[in-house]
N, C-alpha and C positions, 0 to 999 in steps of 0.2 A: 504493501500498499504506500503512495508517495504521502511525502510530509504535507500538511495542511496549509503551511505557510507559503506563502508567493515566495518567501526569500530565505534569508537565515530563520532557522526555528530554533526558539531562544530555548527550548528543551533539552537543545543540545548542549546548552552551556553548563549544563547543570554538573556540578564535580561525579567524577565517576563515570560519564560520556564522554566529556570534553575530550580528555586525554587519546582516545581511540580515534576519535574524530578529527582530531588534529594528524596524529598519524597515518591515516587514510586518505586526509586530502592531500596532504603535503605529497604525496604518494601519487595521487591522481593527477595534478598540476603537473607533476614531472612526467610523467607518462603522457598526457596531453601535450605538451610542449616539446617531448624528443622529437616525436614525430615530423614535426613542423620545422624541426630547427637544425636537424641532419640534413647534410654531413658535416655541414660550418662550425655548430654549435650542439657539446653533449652539456646536457642536465644532472647535474650530479646531487644527492642527497647527504647534505653535510648533517652534522652535528656539533656541539657544545658541551661541555660538562662542566660544571662547578658544585659547590658543596654550599647550601643556604640552610638555615632557622626555617622549616616550614610550619604553618597553621593549617588546620584542619579547611579554612577557605580558599588556600593554596591550590593543597591537593587533597582528592580524598581520602581516608584511610591513613594519612601521616599525622600524627597525634603532637600537640603543641602537649602544655602541661594539663594533666588532667585530675581532678583530685575525686578519689573515692571515698565511700562513707563506709566504713567497715559496719559487720554484722552487729557488734555490741551497741553502735551507737543509736539503733533502734529501737532497742530494749527500753522499759520504762524505769525501771531499776538501775539503769546506766546512765552517770551521769559524764559529760564531756570535761577531759581535765586539758587547761591549756598550759600551764604551768609546766617548765623542764622537767623530765621524768615523767610525764602524762602519757598516755597510750598516742602514738602517732599516726597520723593517716598517711594512705599510700596515693602516691602522686607518682608521675613521671616528669622526669627535667628533659626539655628539648636540646635534641644533637641534630648535630648537621647528618642533614640527608644529601646525598649525589642526586642531581638536578640534569638530565639530560635532554636537550631540545635541538631539534629537527630544523634545517631549513635550506634551500635548494640554492644552487650555484650555478651559472649558467658561463661556460666555459668555452672560448677558441680551441677548436680540435689540435691546431696548427701549432701554438705557442702556449697553452695551458691556462693563458689569460681570464682572469674572472670579469665579466662585463656587465653580469646582472645577478643582483643577491636578491632572493623573495623570502621574506621573513612571514610565517604566519603566527601573532603572537598567541601566548599560553597566560595562563593565569600567573604567573612567577614572575613573566614581565610585567604587570600590571599593579600586582599587589604584593609582591614581598619585596624588600628593600634591597638585599640582594642581587634579587633576579633583576629588578629594573637596573641597578647599576650596573650590571653584568650586559645585560641588552644595549642599553645607553651608549657603554662604552663601545662595546660593538658597531651600534649605527653612527657614531661619534667619526670611526675611523673610515667607516663607507661612505659618509658622507665628505670625509675630507681628501677620496679618493676620487679615480676618474672610473670608478664604478657606478652604476645605475643601483637604484634599491626601489622596490615592491614592497612595501606594509602594508599586510593586510591585516587587520582587526574586527573578530568575528563575536566578541566578549561585550558584552555592556557595562560589568562589572570592573573596579580597579580605574587607578589612574595611567591613561593614555600617554604616549611618549610624546615630547612636547613638540609644538608647532604653532609658530604665529600666525595669527588669523589678521587678517584683512579687515574681517567683520566676523566676530564670533559665531560659530554655528553649533547648534545641538545635534548629536547625531547617536543614532544606535550603534551603528556601524560605521566604520572607516578603513578606507585604503587609500595609501598616499604612494603617487607614481612621480619618483625624482629622478629625474634625465639629468647624469653628470654636467650637462653643458649649460643647462639652464640655473642650474642651482645659484643662489637660495632658491628661488622658484621651484614650487612643485606643485602638482595637480594631485586635488583631493577630490575623494568622493565620498560626499558626507548621505548615510544611506539609514534611511527609517523601515521599524520594524516590519511595516504594510508596503515594502518596495521591493520588487526583484534586487538581488544581487546584479552591479552591472558587469558586462563585459570590459575589462580592461586591455590596454596598449600594453606589452611588453618591450620595454626599450632595449635595442643591442648597440649597434654604434649610430652615431649621428646621422651620416649618410643612407641607412638602413631601413627596408619598412618596419613598423612593427607589427608583427600577431596578435592575433587577439586572442586573451584569455577568457572561457564564457564559464565564469565562477561560477553562476547560478546554478546552469544545467550541471558542472559538474558536483556540485552539492549535493543536486536532488538526486540525482542518478546514482550518488554514494548513498545515500539515505535509502534508497530503494534494495540497493545491492547487499547493505549490511544489513536488512531487516529492522531498522532502529524504530518503527511500528510497532516491533514486539517488545522493546525495551524499554519505550519512554511512556511513562504515564500521565496523558494527558487530564486525569481527572485532579490531578494536582497543579499546585502553581508553578510556574516557573523560577527556575534561581538563577541572578538574580530577580525581584518580583518585577511587575511591568508597572508602568504608569497605570492612573486612573484609568485615561481614557482608551490607551493599548490595552488594558483588562477588559473594557467593555467590547470591544474589539477582537479580542482574541476568544471573549466567551461565546461570543455569536459564529465564529468562525468554528470552534472546536465542538459544537454541537451537532456541527454534519460529520464528525468522526465516529465513524461505526463502534458500540461500545462502549460509547461515553457517553454516559448517563449526566454527570456533574462534570464544570466546567471551572478553567480555572480562577472565572468570578465568584465562585460558590464559596471559596475558602477563604 
């Protein structure tokens, strides 16, 4: 069953789902471009690795500090002790976790020179201090070079990488296309939840034509192939939550989904 949303499905942003979507979409983009760019260019799936203190909001299943209530505290006859020497609580201390993030590099086959980097942002890039710093450092190196950058942000939560607008815009999702020869000017696609994702140009060399990346079709095809309709619960609200007006819109949209008796607006 296809996604009921015309563009990005906000239910795919949920922790525990987005990590898989990110990996699948990176590979789908690479496969779509590879056939069109050969034999001049090669599309490589690259990765960076770093250590970060992660919170549950950054990645599902990775704990921060959790305090558990021992069984004795629930008994009426037992009183908690706060002074030294009292019964301890059980907790977990935050430990650095290894973060692996994948991105794409388009390289010239003859020279191995990287002409374009394609980034698909992860929660750590927007919500974790270490992840933001790691990404912004990498971003700045690309922007200081002769390499083009495509930055795809399909996450509503967290803090987006810096961008100086001539007129501030409110975007649910954002795609930045930065051609090396046009900097500091960039093209920004500001996308609302109710809109399809745009087809975006992929810059190569200045004199070369720019193939189009059909992002909306890629994402919707991926949704179908992966069978996300079986793992997404449209009876629950998405995470992060929608605005009031988008909740009303999504509520009407999801009432048409088979097997969904309750919608996001009912919670």
